[in-house]
N, C-alpha and C positions, 0 to 999 in steps of 0.2 A: 438558447445558448448565450453566454455572457463572456465578453472579453474585457479583462481589466489590465491595467499597467501595474506591475509589481516588480521591484528590483530591476527595472530597466527593460522588462520583457512584456510582451503581450501574452497574457495567460488565460487559457480557456477554463472557465469555472462553471459548475452547475450546483444549484442548491435546492434542497427540499425542506419545507417547513412542516413542523408537526401539526396535526389537526387540532382544532380548538377543544375537541372532546377529550383529548389526552392532556394537553398542557394547561388548559384553562384560559389562556390567551393565545390567539393565533401567532405563531412564530416565537413564542416565549419558551424558555427551557434551556437545558444544556446544549452545547454545540459539539458535534462529532465531525472531525476532519478525516477524510478517507484518502489514503495515499497509495497509488498503484506501484507496480514494479517496473523493471527496466526493459527497454528495447522493443519487445513485441506488445507491450501492455499500454493501456490508457485508462481513463476514468470509467470507461464502460464496464470494466470488470467489477467495480463496486456498484455502479448504477443498476446492473442487471442481477445483482446478488443481494447485498446487504442494505443498500441505501434506503429503499422503501420500508423495510421492516424497522430500521432504526428511527426513521421519521414517524412511523406509526406508533413507536414506543415513546415518543415525546421529545426526540432530539432534533435540533436544527442540524441538517446534514450538508456539509460542504465537500464537494469533490473537485479536483482540478487535474489537468494534464501537466505532468512534469515538463521542465524545459526540454525541448527537442522531441517531445512526444505528442501524439494526438494533434489537436488544433492549437497547441501552444507554440509560440515562436521557437524556431530552431537556430540558435546562434552556432557558428562553426566551432567555437571553443567555450570553455567554462563549465566543466562537468565534474568537478570534485565534489566530495561530500559537503564541504562548506558551501558551495554554490547552491546545492539543493536545500540545505537548511536555511540559508539566507532567503531563498525564494519563499519558503513556507512562512518565515517570520514576516517578510514584506507583504505577503498575501493577506495574512491575518490582520495586519495593520490597515491595509487598504479596505478590507471588508468590515473594519471597525469591530473586530472580535476582541473584547477586552477581558472576559472572564476566562478561567482555566478551561481548557478544551480536552475532550476525549480524542486521542489520536489512534486511528486504526490504519495499519499498514500491511499491505500484501507484499511478500517477498522483500525486495530492497526497500519498499515503502516503509516497512517496519524499522529498518535501519535508520532511515531518515527521521522517523518519529522519535526513536529513543535518542538520537543525536540531538534533535531539537530539545528534548527534555533535559539532556545533560547540560545544555547551554541555558535553557530557560525553565528550570524546575518549577518555579512559581506559576508558570503559565499552563501547566499540564495537570489535568485532573486524573487521567488514567491512560494506559497504553495497552492496546490489543494488537498483536502481531500474528500474521498467518504465514507459516513457512518462511521464517525470517531469523535474523540473529542480531545481537548488538554489534556495533562496529568494531570487531576484533580483527587482528591480523589474519587469523585462520579463515574468517568469512570473506575478507577482501581478497585473499589468495584464490579462493574458489571462484568468486565473481570475476576476477581478472582472467583466470584460465578460460572461463566460459565466454567472456567477451572476446578474448584474443582468438579463440577457435572460431567463433562466429564471424569475426571480422576477416579472418583468413579464408573461410570457405564460402560464405554467402554471396560474395560478389560474382561467383562463377555460375553461369546459367545452368551448366550441367548438374550442379549441386541442387539448385532450386528445382530442376526437372525431376531429379531423383526423389527429393522430398515430396513433391506432388504425386509421383507415381506410387511411392511406398506409404505415404501417410495422408494423402488426400489434399484437396484444394484448400481447405481451411488452414492446414498446417503450412501449405505453400504461401498463402497470403501473410501469415504471421512471419514467416521467414523473410519475405520481401520487405515487410515493415521494418524488421530488425536490420536488414541490409541497408535500407535507406538511412536509418539513424546512424549506423556504424560507419557508413561510407562518407556521409556528409558532415560528421562531427568528430570531435576529439574524445568522445566518451570512453572508448576502449583504452586510450592513453591516460586521460585525466583521472579517472576514478581510481585506478590502482595507485596513483601518486597522491591520493588524498591524505591530508593530515587527520589522524584519528583522535577522538576525544580520549583523554587520560582515563584509564580504567577506574580510578577513584571517583571521577566525576560521574561515571555510569553507576557505580556502586552506591553513590549518594542519592540516587533517585528513590523516592519513598512512595510514590503514588501506586495505586493498584496496577498490576501488570498481568497480562494473559498472553501465553504463547500457544498457538495451535499448530500441530504438525500432522502430516500424513505419515502413517507408520511405514510405508514403503518408499518414502522419499529419502534421498541422501542427506537432505538438510537437517533431518532429525538428529543426525550425528553431532550437530552443534548444540543440542539442548543442554549438555553439561556446562557450556559457557554461560547460558542463561541462568542456570542454577547457581553457578559460582558468583556471577556478578549481581544477580537479582534474586537472592534466596527467597524473597517473599513472593515471587511471581508464581502464578498458577500455570502449570504446563499440562496441556491436554493433547494426547496422541490418538488419532483416529486410525484404527487398523485398516490396512489394505489400500490406503489412499496415497496419492503421489503429490508432487509439487503443485499440481493444478487443483488442489482440493477446494479452493474457494469457488471455482467455476464448476467443478464436477459434483460437489456436494454443498451447494449454497444453503440449503435448509439445515443441514447438520451444523455447518459453521455458524449459521445464524442462531440456532438454538443455544450453542455453546456460548457465543458472545452475549446474547441477551440475558441468559441466565447469570453469567458473570457480572454483567452490568447491574443487575438487581441485587445479587448477593454480596458482591464485593465493593460496588461503587454506589450503592444506595439509590439506583434509578427507581423512581416511582412511576409505574405505568401498569396498564392492563396486560393480560396475557396475550401478547401478539406473537404468533408463530411465524417463522420466516416464510413458510409457504403461502400464508395469507396476507403478509404484510405488503406484497407487491400488488399491482393492479389486476392480476389474474389473467392477463393476456399472454399468449405464447410469445417468448422473446428469443431472438437468436443468441447463440452462445457468444460470450465475450472472448477476446484474446486471452491466452495464458501468458505466463511470463518467462523471459529468459533468466532474469533474476531481479 
């Protein structure tokens, strides 16, 4: 575990380096930054799904806990979209990442990724988003409703007890994590008040882009916004999957992302399958996301 100071915060960061056999030089090669979702999530969702396959394919992999999440510092206020984008920019500077990066975002992490690209297009080589949307008013309205409902319900013990009884202890732990974030920070207030990038700034993004959706997720309804703003983006829908597709089907998501990286982004690597890219040990499931 590594803690670095970025944008005035103590930020939890994990990194994986590509093996020498893939990249030629240990640690050499393109950089992928993996960004998780809100409230119930942390960097573990990427670490236990795509991080090792990406490193095995030749990328330097950087994961970090967003402000207020996981082991990163939790300030009481400061949770607009600009705060999250500023954190990412500061983190890359602290880690001395100078070349264009591949940004991968799960849920709201994808929104952070494309918002960073709208601000720093020259610093982004490609964007892959899972169950996400560009920063549109429609997406922020959905996120705001989910956050408001969770902030109103989760502080009540009887709600947590019902979640535990109906959905199991794992879901209860996720709910308690979300409660802690929402009760101790201004996230539910700040994020809906965010200043959104102008749509023309988003439409000006020209790097390769991939969006992956679960066919049974409500978020797939926002795919037309991706098509409208980023007509060059590749959109893949996996039938029968829900918002938690990254956790439920990591090998499927991994195969889609790695294939896209090779075909659309020119990644030069051997055929690394997501199922074999990790260390082979049984891993506990990671949290899913509120958004």
